[in-house]
N, C-alpha and C positions, 0 to 999 in steps of 0.2 A: 563436379569432377575436379580432382585435385590437380594442381599444376606441378606435378613432380614426375619427371620423365625417366627416372632410373628404373629400368626394367627388372633389376635384381631384387627389388623390394617386394614385400608381400602385401597384396591388396585385398580389400573387401568390397563387396557390392551391397549397398543398403537402400532402404526405402523409407520415405516419410509419407504417411497417409493422413490426410486432413478430413475433418468432419463433413466437408462439402463434397466428398467422394473424389477429390483430386489427389494427386500424389506426385512425388518427386523421387527419381532414382539417381543415385550417384555412386562414385567409387572413391576410396581413400586408401592411402598407404599408412595412415596413422590409426590409432584406435578410434572407433566411431565416437567415443565420448569426447576426444580431443577435437575431432572434425566438427561435431555438432556445437560444442561449447556449452557453457552453462545456460540452460533454458533456450538453446538454439541461437545464441547471440552471434555465432560465427557465420550466420547467413545474412547479417545486416548489409552486406554489399550485394546481395541478390534480392532487390526490392520485391519481386513477384512472390518470393518465398517468405521473406521477412514480414511482409504485411499480413500474411496468413498466420504466421506464428504469433504476431502481436494481437491479431483478431481472436484467435481461438485459445491461445495459451499453450505453452509447450507441453504441459501435462495432458492436454486434450488431443494431442497429436500422436498417432502411433508411429514409433520410430524403431526400426529393427534391421538386423543384418540378414540379407538373403543368402549370401554365400561368401566364404572367406578362404584365406590361404591360397590366393591366386597370384599368378604373375600379372604384370600390367596388361600384357596382350590378352590374357584370358579374361581379366576383369573388364577391359574395354569391349571385348567381344560379347560378354554376358550382358553388359550394360546396353549395347546396341540391340540385342535380341529382346530384352525386356521393354525397351522404349518402343520398338516396332510392334511388340505384342499388345501393349496397353494403349498406345496411340494418343488420341486427343484427351484422354483423362489425365494425362501427365502435365506437369508444369515445366518439364525440360524444354529448353529452347534450342537444343541441337539434337542430332540423331545419335549422339553418344560417341565415345571413343576419343582418342587424342586429337583427331582432326575432324570432329563432328561438324556436319553442315547444319545450317539453320533449317529448322523444320518448317514445312509448309502445311497449312490447314486446307481442307476441302472447302468449297463454297458453302456447303451445308453447315460445317463447323464454324466458319467465319460468321455466318448469320446467327448461329446460336450464341456465340461469344458476344456479338454486337447487341443482341436482345438482352443478354444477361447483364451487360454493362450499362444499359440505358438508364440514365438518371443516377448512376453510381457516383458517389462523392467520397473523397478521402478525408480523414480527420485532419484537423488543423495541425496536429503534432506531426503527422506524416508529411504534410505539405511543407512545413517549416524545415523538417529534416532534409527533404529533397532540395529545397532552396539553398540550405546551408552547404550541402554536398556540391552543388553546382558552383556556388560562390567560392568554395575552397579550391575547386578544380581550376577556375578561372584565375585565381590568385597564384596558382602554381604554374600558370602559363598554358593551361589546357584550352584548346579551341576545338570546336566541332569540325571534324574532317569534311572537306568539300565532297559533294556527290560526284561520282564518276559520270562520264558521258553516257555510259551504258545504263546507269540508274536513271538519269534524266530522261533518256529515250523511253525507258519502260514506263515511267510516270506519265510521260506525254501520251504514249499509246493507250495507257489505262484510262486517261481522261478524255480521249477523243469521243466526241458525240454526246458527252454528258452535259446535262442542263439542270439548273436548279428548278425545283417545283415552284408553282405559284405561291404556295404557303411559305416556302423557304425564302423566296424573294421578298414577301411581305415582312417576314421576321427581320431580314437583313435591312430592309428599308426603315422599319421601326427602330432598330438598334442605332441607325445612323442619325435619326431625327434628333435635333437639339444638340448635336455634337459638331464642333467646329472641325473642319477638314484638316486644319493644321494650326500650328502655333502662330499667332499674329506676328506679321513681320514689322520690324522697326523701320522708321523713316530712312535710316542709313542703308538698310538692306534693300528697300524699295528703290532708292536712288542708284545703288550699284547695279541692280538688275536692269533698270531703265537704261543706264549708260551702256551696259553690255549688249542689250538688244539693239540700241541705236548704232553701236559700233559694228555689230554683225550685219545689220541692214545696210550700212554704208559700204562695207566690204563687198556685200553681195551686189549692190548696184554698180560698184566700180568694175567688178568682174563681168557683170552682164553687159555693160556698155562697151567694155573692151572686146568681149567676144563678138558682139554685134558689129563693131567696127571692123574687126578682122574678117568677118564673114562678108561684109560689104566690099572690102578690098579684094577678096578672092573672086567675087563675082564680076569685078571690073576687068579682070584679065581674060 
């Protein structure tokens, strides 16, 4: 969906259909040729679509206009209807419209997606591109936004009562074998830690004896 909020422009609703029977529905106030770009290159900032374009090739993807000459409100309404109609076969990550909400999958669909992605690996080229994108973002001062308390609570609730299977435990144990838990500490670091622990223990003993002395004095009255 385009980031243009001028409701006086004329919009079109289009669809991209991929050989694996998935699709993407979007709207644009430009000509679709400009929106798509040469060989679909204008989707390079949408990895879930761009990876499929690279995999199948633009010429093997059906791309067409569903309806045109709409106001933005009409286009957003049509987009929402189509996304609701085709549901889980779509690559859209929102329900559509200017303020589209993130779509949620049913448990059945989640399991299908999980099974589909088991053992799936990305090409070295895609991995390098992703790493480069993250590196550039960090250089420009981008940082991952912290999770809200609400999100943390949802994750906590979702993981309550979950336990690793014996097979998973064995795999985790095997992966850890032969690996050092951390980088070896230098003698200087060991000395500093030892001094810090001794200082902390000395402060604790001082506090303990002081408190015991005060308690004994209170009992004498």
